[in-house]
C-alpha positions as CSV (number, residue, x, y, z in Angstrom):
1,M,-196.1,31.3,-63.5
2,T,-198.1,34.2,-62.1
3,R,-201.5,34.4,-62.5
4,G,-204.1,37.1,-62.0
5,T,-206.2,39.7,-63.3
6,I,-205.9,43.7,-63.7
7,W,-208.7,46.2,-64.1
8,W,-209.5,49.6,-63.6
9,D,-211.9,50.6,-60.8
10,F,-214.5,53.0,-60.9
11,D,-212.4,56.1,-59.7
12,G,-209.5,55.4,-62.2
13,T,-207.5,53.5,-59.5
14,L,-205.4,50.3,-61.4
15,M,-206.3,47.3,-59.5
16,A,-204.6,44.0,-59.8
17,S,-205.0,40.5,-57.9
18,I,-201.3,39.1,-59.3
19,E,-200.3,36.9,-56.6
20,Y,-196.3,38.5,-55.1
21,T,-193.7,38.0,-52.6
22,A,-192.7,41.5,-51.4
23,M,-189.3,42.2,-49.5
24,L,-189.3,44.6,-46.7
25,L,-186.4,46.3,-45.2
26,G,-187.2,48.4,-41.8
27,A,-189.9,46.0,-40.6
28,T,-188.9,46.8,-37.0
29,G,-189.6,50.7,-37.3
30,N,-192.9,52.5,-37.2
31,V,-193.5,52.7,-40.6
32,G,-192.3,49.2,-41.4
33,K,-194.5,47.6,-38.9
34,R,-197.5,49.1,-40.2
35,I,-196.5,47.9,-43.9
36,L,-195.6,44.4,-42.8
37,H,-199.0,44.2,-41.2
38,L,-200.7,45.3,-44.5
39,L,-199.1,42.7,-46.4
40,V,-199.6,39.9,-44.2
41,Q,-203.1,40.8,-44.4
42,S,-203.1,41.1,-48.0
43,P,-204.6,38.0,-49.9
44,V,-202.7,38.5,-53.1
45,C,-199.2,38.8,-51.0
46,K,-198.3,35.2,-50.7
47,K,-194.8,35.9,-48.9
48,V,-193.0,38.6,-47.2
49,V,-189.2,38.5,-46.8
50,V,-187.9,40.7,-44.1
51,V,-184.2,41.8,-43.7
52,T,-183.3,42.0,-40.1
53,R,-179.9,42.1,-38.3
54,R,-181.0,39.7,-36.1
55,S,-184.3,37.3,-35.7
56,V,-187.4,39.1,-34.0
57,P,-190.0,37.2,-32.5
58,G,-192.3,39.9,-32.8
59,L,-192.6,39.4,-36.8
60,A,-193.1,35.4,-36.6
61,N,-196.1,35.0,-39.1
62,A,-196.9,31.9,-41.8
63,K,-196.1,34.6,-44.6
64,V,-193.3,36.2,-43.1
65,Q,-189.3,35.0,-43.6
66,Q,-186.7,36.6,-41.7
67,V,-183.3,36.9,-43.2
């Protein structure tokens, strides 16, 4: 069961604190590396599944699962 809250910020932005798992394609590219970094730092992202052609040691992190 997913738990969390959703609210509107003062500037009208929809905010959420629902825990989630993300799937990322292209994590070894320039943009993908930055997105992966942001997902790993996010307290509401509990796991990141990264699809790669081969295991990449530079992506190793407790939250990251390479497939």
